[in-house]
C-alpha positions in Angstrom: -0.2 0.0 0.3 1.1 3.4 -0.5 1.0 6.0 2.6 -0.2 8.9 1.2 -1.7 10.2 4.1 -1.9 13.7 5.4 -0.3 13.7 8.8 -2.7 14.4 11.2 -3.6 12.5 14.0 -7.0 11.6 13.1 -5.3 10.6 10.0 -2.4 8.4 11.6 -5.2 6.6 13.5 -7.5 6.4 10.4 -4.2 4.4 8.8 -3.4 2.3 12.0 -7.3 1.3 12.3 -7.6 0.0 8.5 -4.7 -2.6 8.8 -5.9 -4.0 12.1 -7.0 -7.6 11.8 -9.2 -9.3 14.1 -6.8 -12.6 14.6 -8.4 -14.2 11.5 -5.9 -16.2 9.1 -6.2 -14.5 5.8 -3.8 -16.7 3.8 -4.3 -17.3 0.1 -4.5 -21.0 -1.1 -2.1 -20.5 -4.2 -2.8 -23.8 -6.5 -1.6 -24.0 -9.9 0.0 -21.2 -12.8 -3.0 -19.6 -14.5 -3.4 -21.4 -17.2 -3.7 -20.4 -21.1 -7.3 -20.9 -21.7 -7.4 -17.5 -19.4 -10.0 -18.9 -17.0 -9.9 -18.5 -13.3 -8.5 -21.1 -11.2 -11.0 -21.7 -8.8 -8.3 -22.7 -6.2 -7.8 -19.0 -5.5 -9.2 -18.9 -2.0 -12.1 -16.1 -2.5 -13.5 -16.3 1.1 -9.9 -14.9 2.6 -10.0 -11.9 -0.1 -13.6 -11.5 1.2 -13.0 -11.9 4.8 -10.2 -9.7 4.7 -11.9 -6.9 2.8 -15.3 -6.8 5.1 -13.6 -7.5 8.2 -9.5 -5.8 8.1 -10.8 -2.8 5.9 -14.6 -2.1 5.7 -15.6 -2.6 9.4 -12.8 -0.4 11.1 -12.9 2.5 8.8 -16.8 2.5 9.4 -16.2 2.6 12.7 -13.4 5.2 12.6 -16.0 7.2 10.8 -18.6 7.0 13.3 -16.0 8.2 15.7 -15.0 11.4 14.0 -18.7 12.2 13.8 -18.8 12.4 17.2 -15.9 14.4 18.0 -17.3 16.6 14.8 -20.5 16.8 16.9 -18.7 17.9 20.2 -16.8 20.7 18.4 -19.6 22.3 16.6 -21.7 22.2 19.5 -18.9 23.9 21.6 -18.1 26.4 18.7 -21.8 27.1 18.6 -21.8 27.7 22.8 -19.0 30.0 21.9 -21.0 32.3 19.5 -23.6 32.5 21.8 -21.3 33.4 24.9 -20.1 36.0 22.8 -16.0 34.7 23.0 -15.2 32.5 19.9 -11.9 32.1 19.9 -10.3 28.8 18.4 -13.7 26.8 18.8 -14.4 27.9 15.2 -11.3 26.5 13.9 -11.4 23.5 15.9 -14.9 22.6 14.6 -13.4 23.4 10.5 -10.8 21.0 11.9 -13.0 18.3 12.9 -15.0 18.7 9.8 -11.5 18.1 7.6 -11.0 14.8 10.0 -14.4 13.8 9.3 -14.0 14.6 5.3 -10.6 12.4 5.1 -12.3 9.3 6.9 -15.9 9.6 4.6 -13.7 10.3 1.4 -12.7 6.4 1.8 -15.7 5.4 3.5 -17.4 6.3 0.1 -15.4 4.1 -1.6 -17.0 1.8 -0.6 -20.1 1.0 -2.0 -21.9 -1.4 0.1 -25.0 -2.0 2.0 -26.6 -0.3 3.9 -24.7 2.9 1.6 -26.5 1.8 -1.5 -29.9 0.5 -0.1 -32.6 2.7 -1.3 -31.0 4.3 -3.9 -28.4 5.6 -1.8 -30.8 7.6 0.9 -28.0 6.9 3.7 -25.2 8.0 1.1 -27.0 10.9 0.6 -28.3 11.8 3.8 -24.4 11.8 4.9 -23.0 13.5 1.9 -25.3 14.3 -1.2 -22.6 15.5 -3.3 -22.9 16.4 -6.5 -26.9 17.3 -5.4 -26.3 20.5 -3.7 -28.7 23.5 -2.9 -27.0 26.2 -0.6 -30.1 27.7 -0.9 -32.3 24.6 0.7 -29.7 25.1 3.4 -30.2 28.6 4.2 -34.0 27.6 4.3 -33.7 25.2 6.7 -31.4 27.4 8.8 -34.8 29.7 9.3 -36.9 27.0 9.6 -34.9 24.8 12.4 -34.4 28.2 14.3 -38.3 28.7 14.0 -38.8 24.7 15.1 -41.1 24.1 12.5 -42.3 23.9 8.7 -45.1 24.1 7.2 -46.8 23.9 10.9 -45.5 20.8 11.5 -42.0 20.5 14.2 -38.8 20.6 12.6 -37.6 17.2 11.7 -34.4 16.9 9.8 -34.7 13.2 9.0 -37.3 14.4 7.1 -35.8 17.1 5.0 -33.7 16.5 1.5 -30.2 15.2 1.6 -29.1 18.4 -0.3 -30.2 20.3 3.0 -28.1 18.5 5.6 -25.1 16.2 5.9 -21.8 17.0 5.3 -21.9 19.1 2.3 -24.6 21.3 4.2 -22.1 21.7 7.3 -19.4 22.2 5.1 -21.4 25.5 3.6 -22.4 26.2 7.4 -18.8 26.6 8.8 -16.8 28.1 6.0 -18.8 30.2 4.0 -18.3 33.5 5.5 -21.0 35.8 4.0 -24.0 36.2 6.1 -26.0 37.1 2.9 -28.0 34.3 1.6 -27.7 32.1 -1.2 -30.9 32.1 -3.1 -31.1 33.3 -6.4 -35.0 34.0 -6.8 -36.5 34.3 -3.8 -35.0 35.1 -0.3 -35.4 32.9 2.3 -38.8 34.2 4.8 -37.7 36.3 7.6 -33.9 36.3 6.2 -34.0 40.1 6.1 -35.0 40.3 9.7 -32.1 39.2 10.9 -28.9 40.7 12.1 -25.4 39.3 10.7 -25.0 38.3 14.9 -27.9 36.8 14.6 -27.0 35.0 11.0 -24.2 33.4 12.3 -26.0 32.4 15.3 -28.6 30.7 13.7 -26.3 29.0 11.0 -24.4 27.2 13.9 -27.5 26.4 15.7 -28.6 24.7 12.4 -25.1 23.5 11.7 -25.3 21.7 15.8 -28.4 20.0 14.4 -26.6 18.5 11.2 -23.6 17.2 13.0 -26.3 15.2 15.4 -28.1 13.9 12.5 -24.9 12.7 11.2 -23.9 10.9 14.4 -27.3 8.9 13.7 -26.2 8.6 10.1 -22.7 6.8 11.3 -24.6 4.5 13.6 -27.0 3.1 10.9 -24.2 2.9 8.7 -21.5 0.7 11.3 -25.0 -1.1 12.5 -26.4 -2.0 8.8 -22.7 -3.0 7.9 -22.2 -4.9 10.8 -25.6 -7.1 9.2 -24.4 -7.2 5.6 -20.5 -8.0 6.1 -22.0 -11.1 7.9 -24.4 -12.2 4.9 -21.6 -11.1 2.3 -18.5 -13.6 4.3 -21.6 -16.3 4.3 -21.9 -16.1 0.6 -22.7 -19.7 -1.0 -24.6 -20.7 2.3 -28.5 -21.5 2.3 -30.0 -17.5 3.0 -27.3 -15.5 1.7 -28.5 -13.0 -1.0 -24.8 -14.4 -2.7 -25.3 -17.5 -4.4 -21.6 -18.0 -4.4 -18.2 -17.0 -3.2 -17.5 -15.4 -6.5 -20.7 -13.5 -6.5 -19.4 -11.7 -3.2 -16.3 -11.2 -4.9 -17.9 -9.5 -7.7 -20.1 -7.2 -5.9 -16.8 -6.1 -3.4 -15.0 -5.2 -7.0 -18.4 -3.2 -8.0 -17.6 -0.9 -5.4 -14.1 0.6 -6.8 -15.6 1.9 -9.7 -17.3 4.8 -7.5 -13.2 6.1 -8.5 -15.0 6.0 -12.2 -18.2 7.5 -12.1 -17.5 9.7 -9.0 -13.9 10.7 -8.4 -13.1 10.8 -12.7 -16.5 11.9 -14.2 -18.1 13.7 -11.3 -14.8 15.5 -9.6 -12.4 15.7 -12.7 -14.2 15.5 -16.2 -17.0 17.5 -14.8 -15.3 21.0 -13.7 -13.1 20.4 -16.5 -15.6 20.9 -18.8 -15.3 17.3 -20.7 -19.1 16.5 -20.1 -21.5 19.8 -19.7 -21.2 21.6 -17.0 -22.7 24.8 -15.0 -20.0 26.9 -17.3 -21.5 24.8 -20.5 -18.5 22.9 -21.4 -15.4 24.8 -20.4 -13.2 24.4 -17.6 -15.6 25.8 -14.8 -14.0 26.1 -11.0 -17.7 26.4 -9.7 -18.2 23.1 -10.2 -15.4 21.4 -8.0 -16.1 19.4 -5.0 -15.9 21.1 -1.4 -15.5 24.5 -2.9 -16.0 26.3 0.6 -13.5 24.0 2.5 -11.3 23.9 -0.7 -10.8 20.5 0.2 -11.4 18.8 -3.5 -7.4 17.9 -3.7 -7.3 16.1 -0.1 -10.9 14.3 -1.4 -9.4 12.7 -4.2 -5.9 11.5 -2.8 -8.4 10.3 -0.1 -10.7 8.1 -2.4 -7.2 6.8 -4.2 -6.4 5.6 -1.0 -9.6 4.0 -0.3 -9.2 2.4 -3.9 -5.8 1.3 -2.8 -7.2 -0.6 0.3 -9.5 -2.6 -2.1 -6.6 -3.5 -4.2 -4.2 -4.3 -2.2 -5.9 -5.8 0.6 -4.0 -3.5 2.8 -0.4 -4.1 4.1 -0.1 -7.1 6.4 2.0 -9.8 5.2 -1.1 -12.3 5.0 -3.5 -9.8 4.0 -5.4 -10.9 0.9 -6.4 -8.3 -2.0 -7.8 -8.1 -5.8 -4.1 -7.7 -6.8 -2.9 -10.8 -5.5 -6.2 -12.5 -7.3 -4.4 -11.0 -10.3 -1.1 -12.2 -9.7 -2.8 -16.0 -8.9 -4.4 -15.7 -12.3 -1.2 -14.9 -14.0 -2.3 -11.6 -15.1 1.2 -9.1 -13.4 0.9 -7.2 -16.3 -2.4 -5.9 -14.6 -1.5 -6.1 -11.5 1.8 -4.0 -11.6 0.2 -1.1 -14.1 -2.4 -0.1 -11.8 -0.4 -0.3 -8.9 2.1 2.1 -10.8 -0.8 4.3 -11.9 -2.7 4.4 -8.4 0.8 5.3 -7.1 1.3 8.2 -10.2 -2.2 9.6 -9.5 -2.1 10.1 -5.8 1.5 11.7 -5.8 0.5 14.2 -8.7 -2.1 15.6 -6.4 0.0 15.6 -3.7 2.1 18.4 -5.7 -0.5 20.5 -6.0 0.3 23.9 -4.5 -3.1 25.7 -4.8 -6.9 24.6 -4.6 -8.1 22.7 -7.2 -10.5 25.2 -8.7 -7.7 27.5 -8.3 -5.3 25.2 -10.4 -8.2 24.7 -13.0 -8.2 28.2 -13.4 -4.8 28.8 -13.6 -2.9 26.1 -14.7 -5.6 23.9 -16.4 -3.3 21.6 -17.9 -2.6 20.0 -14.1 -6.0 19.0 -13.7 -6.1 17.5 -17.2 -3.2 15.5 -16.4 -5.0 14.4 -12.5 -7.8 13.1 -14.7 -5.9 11.5 -17.2 -3.9 9.4 -13.9 -6.9 8.7 -13.0 -8.5 7.3 -15.8 -5.5 4.9 -16.8 -6.2 3.5 -13.3 -10.1 3.1 -14.3 -9.2 1.7 -17.6 -7.6 -0.8 -16.2 -10.2 -1.6 -14.1 -12.9 -1.7 -16.7 -11.1 -4.0 -19.1 -8.1 -6.4 -18.3 -9.2 -6.5 -14.5 -12.7 -7.1 -15.2 -11.5 -10.1 -17.5 -9.2 -12.0 -16.0 -10.9 -12.2 -12.4 -13.8 -13.1 -15.0 -16.0 -10.6 -13.1 -18.9 -8.5 -14.5 -19.1 -4.8 -14.9 -21.7 -3.2 -12.4 -24.7 -1.6 -14.4 -23.5 1.5 -13.8 -20.5 1.3 -16.4 -21.7 -1.3 -18.7 -21.4 0.1 -21.9 -19.0 3.2 -20.7 -15.9 3.3 -23.0 -14.9 6.7 -21.3 
């Protein structure tokens, strides 16, 4: 694995937790060499791969996410208490730092597109982080609804609100947006003009605290839901499991890796580059980058690649089993080596950024184009040789996608 975490205490803790095993042997059973008929040798220990990724990568990652979300809630609450006391001090910086720490973990966790994140059209995922579905005007509106304690004559309930009015993106806007004006383009949120700038700051911190509280519930749902689903995943092929074979479970885990293609490559890079239609038409558009208030886009992309690499390698432990081991087992060392090198290249280039993604796009578009090409080098192999060599199926979202 390539160790490219940002060197903060929470990043170090995350790196440690991801690599903690549970005492279970994950040795692969290596059989004969890859045969000339390009068929997957069934002697590869697919159970070991599934168990390792589920137990030693995803489980501790989701647990870490719950921990940082709890810290975030406490820090945001402390900030709001300081606002009301008239002595903010370092509390806002602390709240912002807790959001960044949470985002570092989330950007890896989101790579793991498994239940319960994908249930109900991704409701839980969107409640946690709705991007690219964002609506800052809605956040401003809900700030006032929460302040009033009701919506349409009913007690305000954040659980019933649309995903793009809450979650980590809304919290970013509430903490990092320095303007006390609203962002609505057509109709001003009712009552906004009656608020002083000081009251706007207070109302936003109150709503931020509620958003942070709701995220602790979401993180618990994720951890609990995964605990149930992971048992079924590891029991693939047994009676009662939704997975008819262990190979189906492997295929399910490989599907999660295509987040790097559809979101990291396409939404986070191709869209702001103007390679597909965007807010600015079909040209470079800094307004469309992810995390434009906290300027956390580059860090997010690095963590996406780190999460991908965790799945690909299976972790750093000597006996851990990942997809790279499967590729080597079936004899496709070329794909294993090419993808490993491409992941490293993409991470290294992102780490060399001297400015935000938006500023780089505006002032040195070629660097962002190179980032897109680097990530595409990984996903091109993922969609072709990787899938073919391991006899896996493309997820429906990537079927027919030749990009």
